[in-house]
N, CA, C and O of each residue as an XYZ file, in Angstrom:
264
protein
N      66.931     61.264    138.003
C      66.867     61.356    136.564
C      65.400     61.213    136.171
O      64.660     60.432    136.768
N      64.987     61.983    135.152
C      63.604     61.950    134.653
C      63.534     61.157    133.363
O      64.344     61.341    132.455
N      62.544     60.267    133.298
C      62.250     59.535    132.066
C      60.746     59.605    131.828
O      59.979     59.935    132.732
N      60.343     59.298    130.629
C      58.931     59.303    130.271
C      58.523     57.864    129.963
O      59.042     57.253    129.029
N      57.598     57.330    130.748
C      57.142     55.964    130.565
C      55.660     56.004    130.225
O      54.837     56.460    131.018
N      55.337     55.519    129.032
C      53.956     55.528    128.538
C      53.327     56.912    128.683
O      52.171     57.045    129.083
N      54.108     57.935    128.352
C      53.608     59.309    128.352
C      53.627     60.004    129.698
O      53.291     61.186    129.771
N      54.005     59.320    130.765
C      54.046     59.925    132.093
C      55.482     60.149    132.526
O      56.344     59.302    132.292
N      55.742     61.279    133.154
C      57.073     61.576    133.674
C      57.292     60.788    134.955
O      56.465     60.819    135.866
N      58.420     60.079    135.016
C      58.775     59.314    136.212
C      60.182     59.731    136.646
O      61.062     59.955    135.814
N      60.372     59.830    137.935
C      61.693     60.093    138.500
C      62.276     58.767    138.962
O      61.640     58.031    139.716
N      63.470     58.468    138.517
C      64.159     57.287    139.023
C      65.487     57.740    139.613
O      66.177     58.586    139.044
N      65.827     57.176    140.738
C      66.965     57.646    141.517
C      68.308     57.245    140.938
O      69.299     57.950    141.128
N      68.353     56.138    140.242
C      69.628     55.663    139.728
C      69.467     55.193    138.298
O      68.356     55.048    137.789
N      70.580     54.965    137.677
C      70.537     54.523    136.293
C      70.209     53.032    136.229
O      70.849     52.217    136.892
N      69.217     52.691    135.434
C      68.769     51.317    135.266
C      68.970     50.884    133.821
O      69.050     51.706    132.908
N      69.049     49.566    133.642
C      68.863     49.053    132.285
C      67.368     48.752    132.160
O      66.628     48.863    133.138
N      66.927     48.376    130.976
C      65.486     48.172    130.760
C      64.912     47.058    131.627
O      63.796     47.186    132.131
N      65.650     45.975    131.810
C      65.162     44.875    132.632
C      65.007     45.305    134.094
O      64.023     44.951    134.743
N      65.967     46.059    134.606
C      65.879     46.554    135.987
C      64.712     47.525    136.154
O      64.075     47.562    137.206
N      64.437     48.300    135.123
C      63.308     49.223    135.177
C      61.993     48.459    135.324
O      61.129     48.855    136.106
N      61.838     47.367    134.575
C      60.641     46.543    134.708
C      60.501     46.031    136.138
O      59.407     46.049    136.702
N      61.590     45.583    136.714
C      61.563     45.078    138.093
C      61.227     46.190    139.079
O      60.469     45.976    140.025
N      61.784     47.369    138.862
C      61.539     48.515    139.751
C      60.049     48.852    139.820
O      59.540     49.208    140.883
N      59.357     48.741    138.697
C      57.937     49.052    138.653
C      57.057     47.797    138.734
O      55.865     47.843    138.432
N      57.659     46.682    139.144
C      56.948     45.405    139.339
C      56.169     44.975    138.096
O      55.027     44.526    138.198
N      56.783     45.112    136.940
C      56.165     44.686    135.685
C      56.740     43.342    135.264
O      57.950     43.132    135.350
N      55.893     42.440    134.814
C      56.398     41.138    134.353
C      57.164     41.307    133.041
O      56.877     42.214    132.260
N      58.124     40.441    132.809
C      58.904     40.543    131.568
C      58.321     39.672    130.457
O      58.780     39.744    129.317
N      57.331     38.864    130.766
C      56.689     38.038    129.744
C      55.571     38.830    129.074
O      54.904     39.646    129.709
N      55.379     38.577    127.794
C      54.325     39.204    126.988
C      54.378     40.731    127.043
O      53.347     41.395    127.145
N      55.592     41.273    126.974
C      55.789     42.725    126.974
C      56.686     43.094    125.801
O      57.611     42.361    125.450
N      56.397     44.233    125.209
C      57.283     44.818    124.206
C      57.704     46.193    124.727
O      56.916     46.903    125.350
N      58.952     46.553    124.461
C      59.460     47.844    124.909
C      59.956     48.629    123.707
O      60.681     48.123    122.851
N      59.536     49.885    123.679
C      60.021     50.823    122.667
C      60.808     51.896    123.411
O      60.306     52.480    124.371
N      62.023     52.156    122.980
C      62.880     53.168    123.593
C      63.179     54.222    122.543
O      63.810     53.942    121.524
N      62.717     55.437    122.804
C      62.926     56.553    121.870
C      62.505     56.195    120.448
O      63.235     56.431    119.484
N      61.308     55.618    120.344
C      60.653     55.269    119.076
C      61.298     54.117    118.321
O      61.073     53.963    117.121
N      62.102     53.302    119.010
C      62.672     52.103    118.402
C      62.367     50.902    119.291
O      62.606     50.935    120.498
N      61.841     49.849    118.687
C      61.542     48.631    119.437
C      62.854     47.970    119.851
O      63.788     47.853    119.056
N      62.903     47.541    121.110
C      64.106     46.905    121.645
C      63.845     45.410    121.801
O      62.848     45.004    122.398
N      64.742     44.601    121.264
C      64.599     43.144    121.401
C      64.802     42.735    122.857
O      65.626     43.303    123.573
N      64.037     41.746    123.270
C      64.089     41.290    124.660
C      65.505     40.894    125.081
O      65.912     41.152    126.213
N      66.242     40.278    124.185
C      67.603     39.845    124.547
C      68.533     41.029    124.812
O      69.606     40.848    125.387
N      68.137     42.246    124.399
C      68.966     43.440    124.605
C      68.563     44.258    125.832
O      69.257     45.213    126.179
N      67.467     43.911    126.494
C      66.978     44.707    127.610
C      68.021     44.905    128.698
O      68.140     45.993    129.263
N      68.768     43.863    128.987
C      69.740     43.934    130.081
C      70.954     44.792    129.736
O      71.613     45.315    130.635
N      71.252     44.940    128.466
C      72.460     45.672    128.069
C      72.211     47.136    127.707
O      73.158     47.873    127.429
N      70.944     47.565    127.707
C      70.643     48.942    127.319
C      70.346     49.774    128.564
O      69.365     49.540    129.269
N      71.216     50.747    128.815
C      71.052     51.637    129.961
C      70.079     52.758    129.614
O      70.090     53.292    128.505
N      69.252     53.095    130.570
C      68.311     54.197    130.400
C      69.024     55.496    130.741
O      69.780     55.575    131.708
N      68.765     56.516    129.921
C      69.392     57.821    130.121
C      68.327     58.860    130.458
O      67.139     58.654    130.211
N      68.768     59.966    131.022
C      67.867     61.050    131.351
C      67.074     61.478    130.114
O      67.633     61.605    129.025
N      65.779     61.697    130.290
C      64.853     62.162    129.252
C      64.506     61.104    128.202
O      63.890     61.430    127.188
N      64.890     59.841    128.426
C      64.482     58.780    127.499
C      62.962     58.649    127.508
O      62.302     58.883    128.520
N      62.434     58.272    126.358
C      61.000     58.021    126.217
C      60.802     56.520    126.008
O      61.291     55.932    125.043
N      60.073     55.929    126.939
C      59.896     54.479    126.955
C      58.413     54.168    126.863
O      57.599     54.729    127.598
N      58.078     53.279    125.963
C      56.708     52.783    125.857
C      56.751     51.290    126.172
O      57.536     50.545    125.586
N      55.905     50.863    127.097
C      55.834     49.465    127.488
C      54.433     48.970    127.141
O      53.437     49.523    127.608
N      54.365     47.935    126.327
C      53.081     47.412    125.866
C      52.926     45.984    126.372
O      53.819     45.152    126.210
N      51.790     45.716    126.981
C      51.458     44.375    127.474
C      50.586     43.692    126.434
O      49.620     44.277    125.945
N      50.924     42.464    126.100
C      50.106     41.678    125.187
C      49.148     40.832    125.999
O      49.549     40.172    126.957
N      47.880     40.853    125.615
C      46.851     40.112    126.327
C      46.187     39.152    125.345
O      45.776     39.549    124.254
N      46.088     37.901    125.740
C      45.413     36.910    124.887
C      43.920     36.916    125.132
O      43.440     37.499    126.104
N      43.217     36.290    124.280
C      41.773     36.195    124.464
C      41.058     36.391    123.132
O      41.684     36.509    122.078
N      39.782     36.419    123.208
C      39.033     36.574    121.968
C      37.705     37.199    122.141
O      36.977     37.383    121.165
């Protein structure tokens, strides 16, 4: 299945939920926001939302500092 993550096409072999997708790409779940098809997804919903073919996902990392 093809999905678009941060503007890049990625092939994933099986259907994932958002939390599993983060694990698949070794991304931390802290200080991250996820947008799925132009809608921000609450962290508590990541595990219950399945990714579908052609979904557009934006993952933003928050960095502290000054």
